[in-house]
C-alpha positions in Angstrom: 9.1 -10.7 -7.4 10.1 -8.8 -10.5 9.6 -5.1 -11.1 6.2 -5.6 -12.8 4.9 -7.7 -10.0 6.1 -5.1 -7.4 4.4 -2.4 -9.4 1.1 -4.4 -9.6 1.3 -5.2 -5.8 1.7 -1.5 -5.1 -1.2 -0.5 -7.4 -3.5 -3.1 -5.8 -2.6 -2.2 -2.3 -3.0 1.5 -2.9 -6.4 0.8 -4.4 -7.4 -1.1 -1.2 -6.2 1.8 0.9 -8.3 4.2 -1.2 -11.4 2.2 -0.5 -10.6 1.8 3.2 -10.2 5.6 3.4 -13.6 6.0 1.8 -15.2 3.6 4.3 -13.5 5.3 7.2 -14.8 8.7 6.0 -18.3 7.3 5.7 -18.4 6.0 9.3 -16.0 8.2 11.2 -18.7 10.4 12.7 -20.9 7.5 13.8 -20.4 6.8 17.6 -21.3 3.1 17.2 -18.4 2.6 14.7 -15.5 4.3 16.6 -13.8 0.9 17.3 -14.2 0.0 13.7 -12.7 3.3 12.6 -9.7 2.7 14.9 -9.2 -0.8 13.5 -9.5 0.3 9.9 -7.1 3.1 10.4 -4.6 0.6 11.8 -5.1 -1.6 8.7 -4.4 1.5 6.5 -1.2 2.1 8.4 -0.1 -1.5 7.9 -0.9 -1.3 4.2 1.1 2.0 4.0 4.1 0.2 5.6 3.8 -2.6 3.0 3.6 -0.1 0.2 6.7 1.7 1.4 8.6 -1.6 1.6 7.4 -2.6 -1.8 8.6 0.7 -3.2 12.0 0.2 -1.7 12.2 -3.2 -3.3 11.1 -1.8 -6.6 13.8 1.0 -6.4 16.4 -1.7 -5.7 15.7 -3.6 -8.9 18.2 -3.0 -11.6 16.0 -2.0 -14.6 18.9 -2.1 -17.1 20.9 -5.3 -16.4 22.1 -5.4 -20.0 24.1 -2.2 -19.5 26.4 -3.5 -16.8 30.1 -3.0 -17.3 32.0 -5.7 -15.5 
């Protein structure tokens, strides 16, 4: 993926995490949903790992390839 694609992936994934956090906040005090809260929290952690890996990939991209001195 190129830099723009990584940036878009990060944006979309962070947006999903935001909505998951809102859902978790809405049901976290409901005893019937404790298993769901646990599962959703795990999904958020997985998304966070993906975002961190994507940010590492984005940092590794040479944004100025025309300025190379070889």
